[in-house]
C-alpha positions in Angstrom: 119.5 117.5 76.5 120.6 116.5 80.0 119.2 118.2 83.0 121.5 118.8 85.9 121.1 116.9 89.2 120.6 120.3 90.9 117.7 121.2 88.6 116.1 117.8 89.1 116.5 118.1 92.9 114.8 121.5 92.9 112.0 120.0 90.9 111.8 117.0 93.2 111.5 119.4 96.2 108.6 121.2 94.5 106.8 117.9 93.9 107.4 116.8 97.5 105.9 120.0 98.8 102.9 119.6 96.4 102.4 116.1 97.8 102.3 117.5 101.4 105.4 115.5 102.5 106.6 116.1 106.1 109.0 119.1 105.9 111.8 117.3 107.7 111.7 114.5 105.1 112.0 117.1 102.4 114.9 118.8 104.1 116.7 115.5 104.5 116.4 114.8 100.8 117.3 118.4 99.8 120.3 118.9 102.1 121.5 115.4 102.9 120.5 113.4 99.8 118.4 110.9 101.9 115.7 109.2 99.9 112.9 108.1 102.2 110.4 105.4 102.0 106.7 105.6 103.1 105.9 102.3 104.7 102.5 100.8 105.4 100.4 100.6 107.4 100.6 104.3 108.5 102.8 105.7 105.8 105.5 106.8 108.2 108.8 107.7 106.6 112.1 105.7 107.0 115.3 105.9 105.1 115.7 103.3 102.3 117.8 100.3 103.1 120.9 99.2 101.1 119.0 96.8 98.9 116.5 99.5 97.9 119.4 102.0 97.4 120.9 99.7 94.8 117.7 99.3 92.9 117.2 103.1 92.9 120.8 103.7 91.7 120.4 101.1 88.9 117.1 102.8 87.8 118.6 106.3 88.0 121.6 105.3 85.8 119.4 103.5 83.3 116.9 106.3 82.9 119.1 109.3 83.8 116.6 110.3 86.5 116.5 111.3 90.1 114.4 109.3 92.6 113.1 111.5 95.4 110.8 109.1 97.3 109.6 105.5 97.5 106.1 104.4 98.4 106.0 100.7 99.5 102.9 98.6 98.9 101.9 95.0 99.5 99.3 93.5 97.2 97.7 90.1 97.8 98.0 89.1 94.1 101.2 91.0 93.2 103.3 90.9 96.4 105.7 93.6 97.6 106.1 96.6 95.3 108.0 99.9 95.5 106.8 102.9 93.6 109.9 105.1 92.9 108.8 108.7 92.4 111.3 110.4 90.1 112.2 113.4 88.1 113.1 112.6 84.5 115.5 114.2 82.1 112.5 115.4 80.0 112.0 118.8 81.5 110.1 120.3 78.5 108.0 117.2 77.8 107.1 115.9 81.2 107.7 118.1 84.2 104.6 120.3 84.0 102.5 117.3 83.1 103.9 115.5 86.2 103.1 118.5 88.4 99.5 118.6 87.0 99.1 114.8 87.7 100.2 115.4 91.3 97.5 118.0 91.7 95.1 115.2 90.7 96.4 112.6 93.1 98.6 110.6 90.7 102.1 110.6 89.3 104.4 108.7 87.0 106.5 106.2 88.9 108.8 103.3 88.3 107.2 100.3 90.1 109.6 97.7 91.2 108.2 94.2 91.8 110.2 92.3 94.4 108.4 89.0 93.7 108.8 89.3 89.9 111.3 92.0 88.9 110.8 91.2 85.2 107.4 92.9 85.6 108.8 96.2 87.0 107.8 99.1 84.8 107.2 102.8 84.5 103.5 103.9 84.7 101.0 106.1 86.6 100.1 105.4 90.2 97.5 106.9 92.4 98.7 108.4 95.7 96.9 109.5 98.9 98.4 111.2 102.0 98.6 109.2 105.2 97.9 110.1 108.8 101.7 110.1 109.3 102.4 112.8 106.6 103.6 110.2 104.2 102.0 108.6 101.1 100.2 105.4 100.2 99.5 104.0 96.8 95.8 103.6 96.2 96.0 102.2 92.6 
């Protein structure tokens, strides 16, 4: 069963609130469809660039999902990676589990590897709030 974009967006807003995201960033997503990226080192929010928008749209089409936020990370061994936080089409199977995971500092994300895109995958990531009301990936 397909879930509407409006329902996915409402769920995304709930998750953003649970994550403690800066209210203006939530409003921009909700009212203006802007996806923001939390960038190191402080985790401040910026709007995603055109390259990232294309990767997001490709992911959303492939998995019938809605990306609501990106958390950028740089790893010495793995390079530049973006964790796309998203709402899936699996409302009954995943949504409550995802909310529970957020309460415990983690969530399901699509992690895109810029250095080796073939290694991009969906999996859990650990998140922590930053001093700039954004997020950083901790594992």
